[in-house]
Every structure is written in C-alpha cells, then in structure tokens.
C-alpha positions in Angstrom: 0.0 0.0 0.0 3.1 2.3 -0.2 1.6 4.0 -3.3 -1.4 5.1 -1.2 0.8 6.3 1.6 -1.2 4.4 4.2 1.0 2.7 6.8 0.3 0.8 10.0 2.3 2.0 12.9 1.3 3.5 16.3 0.1 7.0 16.8 -0.5 9.0 20.0 -3.4 10.8 21.4 -1.2 13.9 21.5 -0.8 13.8 17.7 -4.5 13.4 17.3 -5.1 16.4 19.6 -2.7 18.5 17.8 -4.3 17.7 14.5 -7.7 18.5 15.9 -6.5 21.8 17.1 -5.0 22.6 13.7 -8.5 21.8 12.2 -10.0 24.3 14.6 -7.5 26.9 13.6 -8.4 26.3 9.9 -12.1 26.7 10.7 -11.5 29.9 12.8 -9.4 31.4 10.0 -12.2 30.8 7.4 -14.8 32.3 9.6 -12.7 35.3 10.6 -11.8 36.2 7.0 -15.4 36.8 6.0 -16.6 40.3 5.3 -20.3 40.7 5.7 -20.9 42.9 2.6 -18.1 41.4 0.5 -18.9 41.1 -3.2 -18.5 37.9 -5.1 -15.7 37.9 -7.6 -17.1 35.0 -9.5 -20.4 33.0 -9.2 -20.1 30.1 -6.8 -21.6 27.0 -8.2 -22.3 23.5 -6.9 -22.0 21.3 -10.0 -24.3 18.5 -10.9 -22.5 15.3 -12.0 -24.3 12.3 -13.5 -22.3 9.2 -12.4 -24.4 6.6 -14.2 -21.7 5.9 -16.7 -19.2 5.1 -13.9 -21.0 1.8 -13.4 -20.2 0.7 -17.0 -17.2 -1.2 -18.0 -15.7 1.6 -20.1 -12.5 3.0 -18.4 -12.9 6.1 -20.5 -16.4 6.8 -19.1 -15.1 6.3 -15.5 -12.1 8.6 -16.2 -14.4 11.3 -17.6 -16.6 11.3 -14.5 -13.5 11.2 -12.3 -12.2 14.4 -14.0 -15.5 16.1 -13.2 -15.3 15.0 -9.6 -11.7 16.1 -9.3 -12.6 19.5 -10.7 -15.4 19.9 -8.1 -13.2 18.7 -5.2 -10.5 21.2 -6.1 -12.8 24.2 -6.4 -16.1 24.3 -4.6 -15.6 21.2 -2.5 -19.3 20.4 -3.0 -21.2 18.8 -5.8 -24.5 16.9 -6.5 -24.6 13.4 -7.9 -27.4 12.0 -10.0 -27.5 8.7 -11.8 -26.4 7.0 -8.6 -28.8 4.1 -8.9 -30.2 4.3 -5.3 -34.0 3.8 -5.7 -36.1 6.8 -4.6 -38.2 4.4 -2.5 -35.1 3.6 -0.5 -34.1 7.2 -0.1 -37.6 8.2 1.1 -37.7 5.2 3.4 -34.6 6.4 5.3 -36.0 9.9 5.6 -39.3 8.5 6.9 -37.4 6.4 9.4 -35.7 9.5 10.7 -39.0 11.3 11.1 -40.4 8.3 13.0 -37.5 8.2 15.3 -37.6 11.8 16.3 -41.3 12.3 16.3 -42.7 8.9 17.5 -40.1 7.5 19.9 -40.6 9.1 23.4 -37.8 11.2 24.6 -37.2 8.8 27.5 -36.5 5.9 25.2 -34.1 8.1 23.1 -32.3 9.2 26.3 -31.8 5.5 27.2 -29.2 5.4 24.3 -27.7 8.9 24.9 -24.3 9.5 23.3 -22.9 10.1 26.8 -23.2 6.3 27.2 -20.9 5.7 24.3 -17.2 6.5 24.1 -17.6 6.8 20.4 -20.6 9.3 20.7 -23.0 6.8 19.1 -26.7 6.8 19.8 -29.1 9.7 20.5 -27.6 13.2 20.5 -29.9 15.9 22.0 -29.5 19.5 20.7 -27.9 20.9 23.9 -25.2 18.3 24.3 -22.9 19.2 21.4 -21.6 22.1 19.3 -20.3 20.9 16.0 -17.9 23.8 16.2 -16.2 23.4 19.6 -15.2 27.0 19.5 -18.9 27.9 20.1 -18.6 26.5 23.7 -16.4 29.5 24.5 -18.3 32.1 22.4 -20.6 34.3 24.4 -22.9 35.1 21.4 -23.0 31.6 19.9 -26.6 30.6 18.9 -27.6 27.3 20.4 -27.9 24.5 17.9 -31.4 23.1 17.4 -30.6 19.8 15.7 -31.2 16.4 17.2 -29.3 13.4 16.0 -28.9 9.6 16.1 -25.4 8.4 15.3 -24.2 5.0 14.2 -21.0 3.5 12.6 -19.9 0.5 10.6 -20.6 -3.0 11.6 -20.4 -6.2 9.7 -24.2 -6.7 9.7 -24.6 -3.6 7.6 -21.9 -4.7 5.1 -23.3 -6.6 2.1 -20.1 -8.6 2.0 -20.5 -9.6 5.7 -17.2 -7.9 6.4 -13.7 -9.4 6.6 -13.3 -9.5 10.3 -10.7 -6.8 10.3 -12.8 -3.8 11.3 -11.6 -1.9 14.3 -13.3 0.9 16.1 -12.1 4.5 16.4 -9.8 3.6 19.2 -8.6 0.4 17.7 -10.7 -2.0 19.7 -12.4 -5.0 18.1 -15.9 -4.2 19.3 -19.3 -3.1 17.9 -19.6 0.4 19.2 -23.2 1.1 18.1 -26.1 1.8 20.4 -29.3 0.9 18.7 -32.9 1.6 19.7 -34.9 -1.6 20.1 -36.8 -3.0 17.2 -39.9 -2.5 19.4 -39.3 1.2 19.5 -38.3 1.8 15.9 -39.1 -1.3 13.7 -36.8 -1.8 10.8 -34.0 0.7 11.6 -31.2 -1.7 10.8 -32.9 -3.5 7.9 -33.9 -0.3 6.0 -30.5 1.3 6.5 -28.6 -1.7 5.1 -29.6 -1.3 1.4 -28.7 2.4 1.2 -25.4 2.0 3.1 -24.4 -0.9 0.8 -24.8 1.3 -2.3 -22.8 4.1 -0.8 -19.7 1.8 -0.8 -19.2 2.2 -4.5 -18.3 5.8 -3.9 -14.8 5.6 -2.6 -13.9 3.6 -5.7 -15.1 6.4 -8.0 -13.3 9.1 -6.0 -10.1 7.1 -5.8 -9.9 7.2 -9.6 -9.9 11.0 -9.5 -7.2 10.8 -6.9 -5.1 8.5 -9.2 -4.3 6.2 -6.3 -5.2 2.6 -5.5 -8.7 2.0 -4.2 -8.9 1.4 -0.4 -12.2 -0.3 0.5 -13.9 1.6 3.3 -14.6 -0.5 6.3 -15.0 2.7 8.3 -17.7 5.3 8.3 -20.2 7.1 10.5 -23.8 7.9 9.6 -26.4 10.2 11.3 -30.1 10.7 11.3 -30.6 14.5 11.8 -33.7 16.5 12.7 -34.0 20.2 12.4 -37.2 21.7 13.9 -38.9 24.6 12.2 -37.7 27.8 13.7 -40.0 29.9 15.9 -39.3 33.0 13.8 -37.7 32.0 10.4 -35.4 34.6 9.0 -34.0 35.0 5.5 -30.3 34.9 4.9 -28.9 38.3 5.6 -25.1 38.8 5.7 -25.5 41.8 7.9 -27.4 40.0 10.6 -26.2 37.2 13.0 -28.6 34.3 13.1 -30.3 33.8 16.5 -31.4 30.3 15.7 -29.2 27.8 13.9 -29.6 24.1 13.2 -25.9 23.2 12.9 -23.1 25.6 13.3 -20.3 26.4 10.9 -17.9 23.5 10.5 -16.0 21.3 8.2 -16.5 17.5 8.2 -13.9 15.2 9.7 -13.4 12.2 7.5 -12.8 11.8 3.7 -16.1 12.9 2.2 -19.8 13.1 3.1 -22.8 11.8 1.1 -25.9 13.7 2.2 -29.5 12.8 1.7 -31.9 15.5 2.8 -35.7 16.3 2.8 -37.2 19.0 0.7 -36.9 21.7 3.3 -33.7 23.7 2.5 -31.1 24.7 5.1 -27.6 23.8 3.9 -25.4 26.9 3.4 -21.8 26.8 2.1 -19.0 29.3 2.8 -17.7 30.2 -0.6 -14.0 30.7 -1.4 -14.6 34.5 -1.1 -16.2 34.0 2.4 -19.9 34.4 1.6 -22.7 32.1 2.9 -24.4 30.6 -0.2 -27.6 28.5 0.1 -27.0 25.1 -1.5 -29.2 24.6 -4.5 -31.6 21.7 -4.6 -31.4 19.1 -7.3 -34.2 16.6 -7.3 -33.2 13.0 -6.7 -29.6 13.9 -6.0 -27.1 13.3 -3.2 -24.9 16.2 -2.1 -21.2 15.3 -1.7 -18.6 17.4 0.1 -14.9 17.0 0.7 -14.0 16.6 4.4 -10.8 17.3 6.4 -9.1 13.9 6.1 -9.3 14.0 2.3 -7.8 17.5 2.4 -5.0 16.3 4.6 -4.5 13.2 2.5 -4.2 15.3 -0.7 -2.0 17.9 0.9 -4.7 20.6 0.4 -5.3 19.8 -3.3 -8.9 18.8 -2.4 -10.8 21.5 -0.5 -12.7 20.8 2.7 -15.4 23.3 2.6 -17.0 25.1 5.6 -20.8 24.8 5.8 -23.7 25.1 8.2 -27.4 24.3 8.4 -30.0 27.1 9.1 -33.6 26.2 8.7 -35.2 29.4 7.3 -38.6 27.8 6.5 -41.7 26.8 8.5 -41.1 23.2 7.8 -39.1 20.5 9.7 -36.0 19.4 8.0 -34.5 15.8 8.0 -31.2 14.7 6.7 -29.0 11.5 6.6 -25.3 12.2 6.1 -22.9 9.3 5.7 -19.2 10.1 6.4 -16.7 7.9 4.6 -13.3 7.4 6.2 -10.0 5.5 5.9 -9.8 2.3 8.0 -9.6 3.6 11.5 -6.5 1.5 12.5 -4.4 2.9 9.7 -1.8 5.7 9.9 -2.2 8.1 7.0 0.4 10.2 5.3 0.1 12.7 2.5 -0.3 11.1 -1.0 3.0 11.1 -2.8 1.3 12.3 -6.0 0.2 15.5 -4.1 3.7 16.3 -2.8 6.4 18.2 -4.7 9.3 20.5 -4.1 7.0 23.5 -4.6 4.3 21.9 -2.4 5.9 20.0 0.4 3.7 18.0 2.8 1.7 20.3 5.1 0.4 17.6 7.4 2.2 15.1 9.6 1.1 11.4 9.7 -1.9 10.7 11.9 -4.0 7.6 12.7 -7.4 7.9 11.2 -9.5 6.7 14.1 -7.7 8.7 16.8 -8.1 11.9 14.7 -11.9 11.4 14.2 -12.5 10.4 17.8 -10.6 13.5 19.1 -12.7 15.7 16.8 -15.9 14.1 18.1 -15.0 14.4 21.7 -14.3 18.1 21.3 -17.9 18.7 20.3 -19.5 17.3 23.5 -20.3 19.2 26.6 -18.9 16.6 29.0 -15.8 15.6 27.2 
C-alpha cells in the first residue's frame, strides 16, 4: 500500500489532539476572514455530476466522470450526484425512518441510548449536548444548535459482503460500538439502513480514480439521522445579521467525504471561497457530496474541505441523513506522494485515522 501512503504504525493521542487543534485553527481562519458585505468575484456553483456511466465497463467513461469529480473537489468542495442508482423508494424510506425516530419515539426511550453512554458518541444526540464547532462553547454570542441526531457506525451486519473480520473501532478496539434503539421502539431501523449503506460503498472507488491512487475499500464510516425543527421565527439569509437560531453551526466534516440525503426543506449553506454564505441549490433525486478534512490532509490541500452550516429558514421541519466515509480507523495516513512536490511539500504530519476522528468528536461534546 506504499503508493497510497497508508501505513500501519502506532500513533499517540497527543498527535490526534494537535491535528484536531489545527483543524479548529483552519475553521476559525475561514470564519474570521469573512466580510459581511463582501462582493462575489465569480459566481459560486455546486456542480451536478451524473455518475451513471461510472457503473459501466468503459474505463474512459469512468475517467471522464473522475475528472468532473476532481474539478469539483479542487474548487467548490461540494457537488451533486445524479444517476447514482439508489432507488427513490429507499431514499424516502430512510427519511421516513428519521422522522419516525424523532417524532414517534418518546424522549425517555431516546435518552436511554444517549451518546454520553458511548465513548464513540453513538446513539441519541440531543440538541444541547454538542456544538459541531467546539469554539462555540467559548463564544458568548453563539446561537444554540437546534438539531437532534442519532449516530451509528460501521458493523459487519450492515456490510453486504459480511465484512472481513478486520474492522476496528475509532480507538482500535475489536468491538461493535453502536447503540441501537430496540426494534420494538423503531421497527426496521437496521434493515432499512442496510440497502442504502451498501450502495454508498461504490463511492470511494469512483473518488479514488480521480485521486489517481489505489482504491482502499472503506470498512470505516459514521452515519447520522438528523432532525432540524422549524424555527419559531424563520429569517431570510442576511449577511449583515447574525442568526439567533441555527440548526448546525459552521464546521468542516472530519473524514474523507460526506454523502448527504436531505428532505425538501432547504437549510444547507456553504461558505464560498470568497467568504460568503451561499444556500446550497436543490437538485431533485440527487445526493450532495462534500470533501472533508481527512481528504484535504491526504491530498495535501489539493482537495478542499469546505466550511458549511445548516440554518432552517422555513416553517417546515428538515431531516437529513449524512454518511461520512473514512479511511480504515486503524491505519496511519500520510500525504499522498502524488500530491507532494518541491514546490508543495507535505503540510500535514502522519496521523492515525480513528484517533483523529475520535478527538474531533470528543471536542464537540459538553462533558468531554
């Protein structure tokens, strides 16, 4: 695996903490550079990429799509995919499951699997327990986040292959770290998730072609069901006003890339390269993909991890299901050789994937 620059050797929590702190510095710098009335130099776009041809046998078709993905990853950091092959029935079933979980399951039963009971922050996440931007814990004027979540990670039972027995949790332990609601409380939560998660696995293969490096099959990943209540007083996006209600604060994702399924209520806003908040456009039947911090580290900054947030500005409830793809958690990751040169030396020291993600997660929680 030398070509992919992924090596197995021990890492320390100190290195993970330093990397997490560096990510916070990056986020703070992006947010601090924004000017409220700054004009846009060029239109910011979130491209739409039809990936249907990537499932064909033609290498040229796959390369053509990989070039489009690479262009999006090195510019906006966000793009829509269509032609993905996931049935609309499956997509809507997952969103319906999220609605049932947050609306029909009593709070007491959700609290029974509170994320405080999991060292991996799996299970039910109430709105007041986390800030996705840890810096907001210290900010006197930070608006409270209104989201509620349910978090789960990889396990062999959700893998269509049955797994290879090599999966390790974020801290390297050979355990199943998930906290599931009972089938009695939410019938079908594991069964209905399985088909969608299985189809997501094709995605790292497509992205690796655009990286021009060997494909590493992802045994690691975290998914969430998210609920954003309708605000009491919805406000339009106004760069001159600070939002008093926010679903999910400004942040960049931790892992390699995120595949997002969301309901029809808008809310995702992207911080453009010239530091303006731009509402993400809706594309019917699509998934929204964004580059995350680990892929930016892995590519030495060639791929851009983009800052984003969620603000529900409608009178409708919003639901979303993000899936965060990662490198195997027990692997040490260095910058890809193809992304390092004399003019662009490596900016990031080696770090173990799981320790880095776990440190980022812990920083968001009130009691951690």
